[in-house]
C-alpha positions as CSV (number, residue, x, y, z in Angstrom):
1,M,11.6,18.4,-15.8
2,S,9.9,20.1,-12.8
3,E,7.9,22.4,-15.1
4,L,6.6,19.5,-17.1
5,F,5.5,17.7,-13.9
6,D,3.8,20.9,-12.7
7,E,1.9,21.2,-16.0
8,V,0.7,17.6,-15.9
9,L,-0.3,18.0,-12.2
10,K,-2.6,20.9,-13.2
11,T,-4.7,18.5,-15.3
12,V,-5.6,16.3,-12.3
13,P,-8.7,17.4,-10.4
14,E,-8.3,18.5,-6.8
15,F,-10.6,15.7,-5.4
16,V,-8.3,13.1,-6.9
17,L,-5.2,14.7,-5.3
18,K,-6.8,14.7,-1.9
19,S,-8.0,11.1,-2.0
20,P,-7.7,9.3,1.4
21,V,-6.9,6.1,-0.5
22,S,-4.1,5.8,-3.0
23,C,-2.7,2.3,-2.4
24,N,-3.4,0.7,0.9
25,W,-5.1,-2.2,2.8
26,V,-8.6,-1.3,3.8
27,D,-11.7,-2.9,5.4
28,Y,-14.4,-2.6,2.9
29,N,-17.8,-3.5,4.2
30,G,-16.1,-5.6,6.9
31,K,-13.8,-7.5,4.5
32,R,-10.0,-6.9,4.2
33,K,-9.1,-5.8,0.7
34,F,-6.2,-4.1,-1.0
35,A,-7.4,-0.8,-2.4
36,M,-6.0,1.3,-5.2
37,L,-7.2,4.7,-6.5
38,N,-8.3,4.3,-10.1
39,V,-7.4,7.8,-11.4
40,S,-8.7,7.5,-14.9
41,E,-12.1,6.1,-13.8
42,S,-12.3,8.8,-11.0
43,I,-11.7,11.6,-13.6
44,E,-14.2,10.1,-16.0
45,R,-17.0,9.7,-13.4
46,G,-16.2,12.9,-11.4
47,K,-15.9,11.0,-8.1
48,L,-13.3,8.9,-6.4
49,M,-13.3,5.3,-7.7
50,I,-11.4,2.6,-5.9
51,D,-10.1,-0.7,-7.3
52,L,-10.5,-3.6,-4.8
53,C,-8.1,-6.6,-5.0
54,Y,-7.5,-9.8,-3.2
55,C,-3.9,-8.8,-2.4
56,A,-1.3,-6.2,-3.4
57,T,0.5,-8.5,-5.8
58,A,-2.7,-9.4,-7.7
59,G,-3.6,-5.7,-8.1
60,M,-0.3,-3.9,-8.5
61,I,1.7,-6.5,-10.4
62,N,-0.9,-8.7,-12.2
63,G,-3.6,-6.0,-12.7
64,R,-6.3,-8.3,-11.3
65,V,-9.1,-6.2,-9.9
66,E,-12.1,-7.8,-8.2
67,K,-14.3,-4.7,-8.7
68,T,-14.2,-0.9,-8.9
69,V,-16.4,0.9,-6.4
70,P,-17.0,4.6,-5.4
71,Y,-15.2,5.8,-2.3
72,S,-17.4,6.2,0.8
73,K,-16.2,7.1,4.3
74,K,-19.0,4.8,5.6
75,R,-17.7,1.7,3.7
76,F,-13.9,2.2,3.8
77,V,-11.7,1.9,6.9
78,I,-8.0,2.3,6.2
79,V,-5.9,-0.4,8.0
80,D,-2.6,0.9,9.5
């Protein structure tokens, strides 16, 4: 099983693996949003793409995404 995981992991670009956002609350342009890394969109566009949601339940359970935006250190502040 470990070998299969390693093979799949090789297909994921390095910039996606090092994303500062995977699934977390953020301040985006001064507004509190739940952010999720959109892996397929990131790979397709060649840059980190983040799905923004009203709340974690809406995004993770119901799949309701308000919008997908490119990641920028200037616009995103991760909330601890």
